[in-house]
N, C-alpha and C positions, 0 to 999 in steps of 0.2 A: 511421416512418423517413421523414424529409422530404428527405434529401440528393438522391435521384434527381429529385424534383420541382424542386428548386432548379436542378440542372443542366439539366433540361428547359426551365425558364423562361429560363435564360441562353441556351440554344440557340434560343429563340424571339425574345427581345428583342434580342440582340446583332446578328443578321443583319438584322433589320428596320430598326434605326436606323443601323447603320454598315456593314452587309454589302453585298457585290456579288453579282451573279448567279453569278459564277464560284465563289464560296465557298458557295453554297446547298447543293450536295450534301453537303459536310462537315457543315454544321449539321443537315441532315436525318438524317444518320447518328448524330450526337450525340443528337438527339431520340429516335431509335429505341433507342439503347443505354440512355438514361435511362428510357424506357418499359419496357424489359426488366428493368432493375434494380428499378424500382418494382413491377412485377408480381411479381417474386420476393419482394420485401419484404412485399407485400400478401398473398401466399399463406401459409397456416399451415404447410404442409408441401411438400416437393419432390415433388409428385404428377405423374402423367402429364399432367394438364391444364396444370400450370405449365411443364413441360418443352416441351410442344408449343407453348404460347404464346411461350415464350422462343425457340424455333427459328424461329417465324414472324417474330418481331420482328428477330432478328439476321440471318437469311438474306435475308428479303424487304425489310424496311424499312431495315435498316442497311447492307446490302451491294448487293443487286441494283438496287433503285430509285435510290440515289445514283449507282451506276455508269452506269446508263442515262441519267440526267439529265446527268452530267458529260460523257459522250460526245456527247450531243446539243448541249450548249452549245459544246463544242470544235469540232464539225463545222459549226456555224452560222457561226463565224468572225467574230462581231461583238465590238466592244469592250465590256468589262464596264461595266454600269450599276448604279445603286443599286436595291435591291429596293423601297424606299420613297422617293419623291421627297424630296430633301434640302432641306426648307424648314420653317420653324417652324410653319406651319399644319398640315401633315400630321403632324409630330412631336407637336404639341399634341393633335391628335385621337387619335393612337395612345396617348399617355400617358393621356388621359382614359378611353379605352375599357378599357385594362388596369386602371386603378384601379376603374372601375365593375364590371368583371368580378369582382374580388376582394371588393368590398363586397356583391355580390349574395347570396353564400352565407354570409357571415360570421356573421350573427346566429343562424342556425338550425342550423348544423352544428358538429361538433367541429373542432378545429384542423387535423387531418390531412385530413378531408373538405373543410373549407373551402378549404384550399390546393389540393387536387385539383380542386374545382369551379371555383375561380378560374383555375387553369391551363387548364381546358377552355374556360371562357368567354373568357379572354384569347386563346387560340389561334384560336377561331372569329372573334372580333372583328377580330384582326389579319389573318386570312386574308381576310375580307370587305373590309377596308380595302385590302389589296394588290390584290384583284380590281378594286376601283373606282378605284384611283389609278394603277396601272401596267398599260399595255396590252401590254407586252413579253411574247411567248409564254412565255419561260422563267419570268418572274415569276408569270404566271398559273398555270402548272403547279405551281410551288412553293407557291402559296397553296392550291391544291386538296389537295396532299399534306399541308400543315399541317393542314387541316381533317380529313383522314382520320386523322391522328395524334390529334387531339382526340377522335374517336370511340373510338379504342382506349383512350385514357386514361380515358374516361367509365366504362369497365367497373369501375374500382377503386371507384366510388361505389355499385355494386350490392351487395345483400346476398349474392347468389349469382353466380358468374362465368358468362359466356355459355357455352353448350355448344361442344364442339370444332368441329362443323360451321359454327357462326357464325364462329369464329376463322378457319377455312379460307376461308369466303366473303369475310370482310373482307380477309384477306391476298391473295386472288386479285384482288379489286377494286383494292386498292392497287397491286399489281404491274401489272395491266392498265392502270390509269390512268397509271402511270409509263411503261409501254411505248408505249402509244398516243400519249400526250403527247410523249414524246421523239421518236417517229417523225415526228410532225407538225412539230415545231420544229427537227428536226435537219438538214433539207435545204431551206433557203430558195431555193436556185437552181432546183430543180425546180418550186417553186410559182411563181416568177417566170416561168419558161419557159412554164408552162401559161397564165398570164395573157396573156403576149405572143402565144402562139399563138392564143388565143381572140380577142384584139383584131385580129390580122391576118386571121382568118377572117371577122370582121364588117365589115372595111374593104371599100369598093366597089372 
């Protein structure tokens, strides 16, 4: 079943090329829901493992993390900016990286596995491109969360799913990343005051 992967890829490509920082929480939630649907489709039966994985995706990745990011962006009070710089050079690099990511696993894997591996590679490549081209704190956090979604998607390529403690650890890391990152970017005024105070203290 490839429909969830298609929605996942749309939630990756659309915000990168035409999305703003303010819409990033929505696309992160769509990515998470697509991950949950893909996990259910990949599971042979509705086991406890599948239910716990779905709970982790829906509650942590699709609800709590986007809410934290949305609140941080709103409290920052800055005008919305592009996630990826809007120029042909960066768009060309992003397109080339996505194409290469899908070509990487195509010869050796089945169609479903090839699509999943391509989605993982494309997510990591796009996240690294965002980290290198956009210095805005919100965009940097979105890139890191994209990369952690790629780690969760990678599980579908394994012969056996990860144990439940691994899912719990990945979910905790994802939520901690969203919480700490949102806390750091959500109050720019306090950071500016700290810098001004240190500058005044060093002045003769």
